[in-house]
C-alpha positions as CSV (number, residue, x, y, z in Angstrom):
1,M,100.7,115.1,133.4
2,R,99.1,115.1,129.4
3,I,101.5,114.7,127.1
4,H,101.4,115.3,123.5
5,V,103.2,113.5,120.4
6,G,103.3,114.8,117.2
7,L,103.6,111.4,114.3
8,I,105.4,112.2,110.9
9,G,104.7,110.1,108.5
10,G,101.0,108.6,107.2
11,G,102.1,104.8,106.7
12,N,102.0,101.7,108.1
13,I,104.5,102.1,110.8
14,S,102.8,105.7,112.2
15,E,99.6,103.8,112.3
16,T,101.1,101.5,114.3
17,H,102.5,104.4,116.9
18,A,99.3,105.8,116.6
19,R,97.9,102.5,117.9
20,A,100.7,102.4,120.3
21,A,100.0,105.2,121.6
22,R,96.2,105.4,121.9
23,G,96.9,102.5,124.4
24,I,98.8,105.1,127.1
25,S,96.7,107.2,128.9
26,G,97.7,110.6,129.3
27,L,98.9,109.9,125.7
28,S,97.8,112.2,123.0
29,V,98.6,112.6,119.2
30,A,98.6,116.2,118.6
31,A,99.7,116.5,114.9
32,V,100.4,114.3,111.8
33,F,102.8,115.3,109.1
34,G,103.4,113.7,105.8
35,T,103.3,113.6,102.0
36,N,100.5,110.8,100.9
37,Q,97.3,113.8,101.9
38,Q,94.8,110.6,101.8
39,K,97.0,108.6,104.5
40,V,96.9,112.0,106.5
41,A,93.6,113.0,106.7
42,R,92.8,109.4,107.5
43,L,95.3,108.8,110.6
44,S,94.8,112.1,111.5
45,A,91.0,111.8,112.0
46,E,91.3,108.1,113.9
47,C,93.6,110.2,116.3
48,G,91.5,113.7,116.6
49,A,94.9,115.6,115.3
50,T,95.5,118.0,113.2
51,P,97.0,116.8,109.8
52,Y,99.5,118.9,108.1
53,F,101.4,118.6,104.6
54,D,103.7,121.6,105.6
55,F,106.6,120.4,107.7
56,E,107.9,123.6,109.1
57,K,103.7,124.5,110.2
58,F,104.0,120.8,111.5
59,L,107.1,121.5,114.2
60,G,105.1,124.9,115.1
61,H,102.2,123.1,116.6
62,R,101.6,123.3,120.1
63,P,100.9,121.9,122.5
64,M,103.8,119.2,121.0
65,D,106.5,117.7,123.4
66,F,107.6,115.1,121.0
67,V,107.8,113.5,117.7
68,A,107.9,110.2,116.7
69,I,109.6,109.6,113.2
70,G,108.2,106.9,110.6
71,S,109.6,108.5,107.5
72,P,111.6,106.6,104.8
73,S,115.0,106.0,106.7
74,A,117.1,108.5,104.7
75,L,115.1,111.0,106.2
76,H,115.2,110.5,110.2
77,A,117.8,112.6,110.6
78,E,117.0,115.6,108.8
79,Q,113.6,115.4,110.2
80,G,114.8,114.6,113.8
81,I,117.2,117.6,113.4
82,A,115.0,120.0,112.4
83,A,112.7,118.9,115.3
84,A,115.4,118.9,117.8
85,R,115.7,122.7,117.1
86,R,112.8,123.4,117.6
87,G,113.2,122.2,121.1
88,L,111.2,119.0,120.8
89,H,112.1,115.9,121.8
90,V,112.9,112.9,119.1
91,L,112.0,109.3,119.0
92,T,112.6,107.6,115.6
93,E,112.3,104.5,114.0
94,K,114.9,102.0,113.1
95,P,117.6,102.9,111.5
96,L,118.9,105.7,112.8
97,D,119.3,106.9,109.8
98,I,121.2,105.5,106.6
99,V,124.5,106.9,107.4
100,S,126.2,107.1,110.8
101,I,127.8,110.5,109.7
102,R,124.1,111.9,109.5
103,G,123.2,110.0,112.5
104,D,126.1,111.2,114.3
105,A,125.1,115.0,113.4
106,L,120.9,113.7,115.0
107,I,122.9,113.1,118.1
108,A,124.8,116.2,118.3
109,A,122.2,118.3,117.8
110,A,119.8,116.7,120.3
111,V,122.2,117.1,122.9
112,E,123.1,120.9,121.9
113,A,118.9,121.1,121.7
114,G,119.2,119.4,125.4
115,V,116.4,117.1,124.1
116,K,116.0,113.5,124.4
117,L,116.4,111.2,121.6
118,G,115.5,107.9,121.4
119,V,115.0,104.9,119.1
120,F,112.2,102.6,118.1
121,F,114.1,98.8,119.1
122,Q,111.1,97.7,120.9
123,D,112.4,94.0,121.2
124,R,114.8,95.5,124.4
125,F,111.9,95.7,125.7
126,K,110.3,92.4,125.0
127,A,110.1,89.9,128.7
128,D,112.0,86.8,127.5
129,L,114.8,89.2,125.5
130,I,115.2,90.6,128.9
131,R,115.8,87.4,130.5
132,V,118.3,86.4,127.6
133,K,120.5,90.0,128.4
134,E,120.3,89.5,132.8
135,C,121.6,85.9,131.7
136,V,124.3,86.8,129.5
137,E,125.3,89.8,132.0
138,A,125.3,87.4,135.0
139,G,127.5,84.9,133.3
140,V,124.9,82.7,133.1
141,L,126.3,81.3,129.6
142,G,129.5,81.6,130.6
143,K,132.0,82.2,128.1
144,L,130.5,83.2,125.0
145,I,131.8,81.2,122.0
146,L,129.3,81.2,119.1
147,A,125.6,83.7,118.2
148,D,123.9,82.8,115.5
149,A,121.2,85.0,114.3
150,R,118.4,83.8,110.8
151,V,116.3,86.3,110.1
152,K,114.7,84.0,107.1
153,W,111.6,85.9,106.3
154,F,109.8,86.6,103.4
155,R,107.9,90.2,101.9
156,P,105.9,89.3,98.6
157,A,106.9,91.9,95.1
158,S,103.8,94.0,96.4
159,Y,105.5,94.8,99.5
160,Y,108.3,96.7,97.1
161,G,106.5,97.4,94.4
162,D,103.6,99.6,96.1
163,S,106.4,101.8,97.9
164,H,108.7,104.6,96.2
165,W,111.1,104.0,98.9
166,R,111.8,100.6,100.1
167,G,114.6,98.6,98.4
168,T,116.0,101.5,97.0
169,L,119.3,102.9,97.9
170,R,118.7,106.6,98.4
171,W,115.4,106.0,101.0
172,D,116.1,102.6,102.6
173,G,119.9,102.6,102.7
174,G,120.0,98.8,101.6
175,G,117.6,96.4,102.0
176,A,116.8,92.9,103.8
177,L,119.7,94.0,106.3
178,I,119.0,97.7,107.4
179,N,115.4,97.4,107.0
180,Q,114.4,94.0,108.6
181,A,117.5,92.5,109.9
182,I,118.8,95.5,112.1
183,H,116.2,94.9,115.1
184,T,118.3,91.6,115.5
185,V,121.9,93.5,114.7
186,D,120.7,95.5,117.9
187,L,119.9,92.4,119.8
188,L,123.3,90.7,118.6
189,L,125.1,93.7,120.0
190,W,123.0,93.9,123.3
191,F,123.5,90.6,124.0
192,C,127.3,90.0,123.2
193,G,129.0,93.7,122.8
194,E,131.2,95.2,120.5
195,V,131.9,93.5,117.0
196,L,135.7,94.1,116.3
197,A,135.3,92.6,112.6
198,V,132.8,91.0,109.7
199,Q,133.1,89.8,106.2
200,A,129.5,89.5,104.4
201,V,128.2,88.8,100.8
202,R,124.9,90.0,99.5
203,K,122.3,88.8,97.0
204,T,119.8,90.5,94.8
205,A,117.9,87.1,94.6
206,L,114.0,87.0,94.5
207,H,112.5,90.7,94.4
208,Q,113.2,93.6,91.6
209,I,115.0,96.4,93.9
210,E,118.3,97.8,93.9
211,A,119.4,97.0,97.1
212,E,119.9,93.0,98.7
213,D,117.3,90.5,99.4
214,T,119.5,88.4,101.0
215,L,122.6,88.3,102.9
216,V,125.1,86.0,105.0
217,A,127.9,87.9,107.1
218,S,130.1,86.5,110.0
219,L,131.2,88.4,113.0
220,E,133.9,88.7,115.5
221,F,133.2,90.0,118.7
222,K,135.3,92.2,121.2
223,S,135.1,89.0,123.8
224,G,136.3,86.8,121.8
225,A,133.0,84.8,120.4
226,I,132.2,84.5,116.8
227,G,129.1,84.7,114.9
228,A,126.6,84.3,111.9
229,L,123.9,86.5,110.8
230,Q,121.7,85.7,107.8
231,A,119.1,88.3,106.6
232,A,116.3,88.0,104.0
233,T,113.2,89.2,102.3
234,S,113.8,86.1,100.4
235,V,112.7,83.2,102.1
236,F,109.1,81.9,101.3
237,P,106.9,81.4,103.6
238,G,108.9,83.0,105.9
239,Y,110.0,81.9,109.4
240,P,111.1,83.5,112.6
241,R,113.4,84.9,113.7
242,R,116.0,82.8,115.4
243,V,118.9,83.6,118.2
244,E,121.0,81.0,119.6
245,L,123.9,81.9,122.1
246,T,126.8,79.2,123.1
247,G,128.6,80.2,126.2
248,S,130.9,77.2,127.8
249,E,127.9,76.8,130.2
250,G,125.1,76.3,128.1
251,T,123.3,77.4,125.0
252,V,119.7,79.8,125.1
253,I,117.5,80.0,122.0
254,I,115.4,82.9,120.8
255,E,112.4,82.4,118.6
256,H,110.9,85.5,117.5
257,D,110.5,87.0,120.8
258,R,110.0,84.1,122.8
259,L,113.0,82.0,125.1
260,L,112.3,78.4,123.2
261,A,115.2,76.5,124.8
262,A,117.9,77.0,127.8
263,D,120.4,74.2,128.0
264,L,122.5,74.7,130.6
265,R,125.3,72.4,132.6
266,K,123.8,73.9,135.7
267,P,120.1,74.3,134.4
268,R,117.8,77.3,136.6
269,K,114.2,77.5,137.5
270,D,113.5,80.3,137.1
271,F,114.9,80.8,133.8
272,C,111.9,79.8,131.4
273,S,110.0,81.7,128.5
274,T,106.6,83.6,129.3
275,G,105.5,81.8,126.7
276,D,104.0,85.6,125.4
277,D,105.1,85.9,121.7
278,R,102.9,87.5,119.1
279,N,105.2,88.4,116.5
280,A,104.1,87.9,112.7
281,S,106.8,89.7,111.2
282,A,108.4,87.0,109.5
283,S,105.7,87.5,106.6
284,S,104.1,90.6,107.4
285,P,105.2,93.8,107.5
286,T,102.3,94.6,109.9
287,V,102.8,94.8,113.1
288,S,100.2,93.2,115.2
289,D,101.1,93.5,118.6
290,V,102.2,97.2,119.9
291,R,103.2,96.2,122.8
292,G,106.7,96.5,122.3
293,H,106.1,100.0,120.8
294,Q,104.1,101.2,123.6
295,A,106.7,99.8,125.7
296,A,108.9,102.3,124.0
297,L,107.1,104.8,124.3
298,V,106.1,104.8,127.8
299,D,109.9,104.5,128.3
300,F,111.0,107.7,126.3
301,I,108.4,109.4,127.8
302,N,109.6,108.4,131.6
303,A,113.2,109.8,130.0
304,I,111.6,113.1,129.6
305,E,109.9,113.6,132.5
306,T,112.6,112.4,135.0
307,N,115.3,113.6,132.8
308,A,116.9,109.9,132.6
309,E,118.6,108.1,129.0
310,P,116.2,106.3,126.6
311,R,116.4,102.9,127.0
312,C,117.6,102.8,123.3
313,S,119.4,106.2,122.9
314,G,120.5,107.5,119.9
315,T,123.9,106.8,120.8
316,A,123.3,102.9,121.5
317,A,121.3,102.7,118.0
318,R,124.2,104.4,116.4
319,A,126.2,101.4,116.8
320,S,123.6,98.7,114.7
321,L,124.1,101.8,112.3
322,A,127.5,101.6,112.1
323,L,127.8,97.7,111.9
324,V,125.6,97.4,109.3
325,E,127.7,99.8,107.4
326,A,130.3,97.7,108.1
327,M,128.5,94.6,106.7
328,Y,127.7,96.5,103.5
329,T,131.4,97.9,103.0
330,A,132.0,94.3,103.1
331,C,129.7,93.3,100.9
332,A,131.2,95.9,98.4
333,S,135.3,95.4,99.0
334,G,134.8,90.9,99.5
335,S,137.6,91.7,102.2
336,R,137.2,91.6,106.3
337,I,136.4,94.6,107.7
338,E,137.3,95.7,110.8
339,M,134.7,98.1,112.6
340,N,137.6,100.7,113.8
341,K,138.6,101.0,110.1
342,S,134.9,100.8,108.6
343,E,133.8,104.6,109.5
């Protein structure tokens, strides 16, 4: 069975989606929509797809089974809703949108239209991270005590200066937290479960942007564990994302996408790293290793064909957006924000 995807966006992440799609047997890029004619024309030519600069005409292209959204974050829900209403399944880049109320509208539209909704949280497909998830669920770490996450990355001034939307409140919804660190926010929720309350402080320390390039938050989990998150695009030259989980029975450390250490009271020979990590996100916005996006695409296609839920559904992705919103509310208020009161 051949399946057809339409790409929404002609920029860096849509190029990633295209490269990922071209490596999947049975998947064709049918159409590309965007506002930058030069980029859309080039990407369409590379994929053998039809270029569109009119969104409604793009949505009417057939054959097309689903869309992959790579537009500015504030457009995700709006464009996803329009696609769902045309009977197209929707796989969007993170975040679901920049505010939960619009994310809720997208979730509702997908349900009403009977189409699948998924979000590109490709970390959920990385081998070592899946092992850590299984380890936590199996109780190997015992009772969770601490969760520490550091996304101390660097982006040059040109990263923001060459874009009309990055680092803006209207289109990006924020900065280093909602754009870069939201993958790690999703991981913390995936590993540790719900967050009850947050406190946070943010700064625009280096870049000439509206939003934050540096943020620190403290988290209180429903499990009783507490945690800390650092999110930055201001840390030269950029360091690997690091997540440390400590429980009553030991600690695991993740660096980028690789299990760096598993120090357990009862060591397990089968709990070791694959050693496979090609993540260069600390210092580059270009995704050089598209295997995670390929896995997300394959999972989404399987969800369509078998009427299953994608590994990261819209509902699952909403949790990270709600937590990000709570962190921003905490920054603005200087107060401890309880999650059930922040939405």
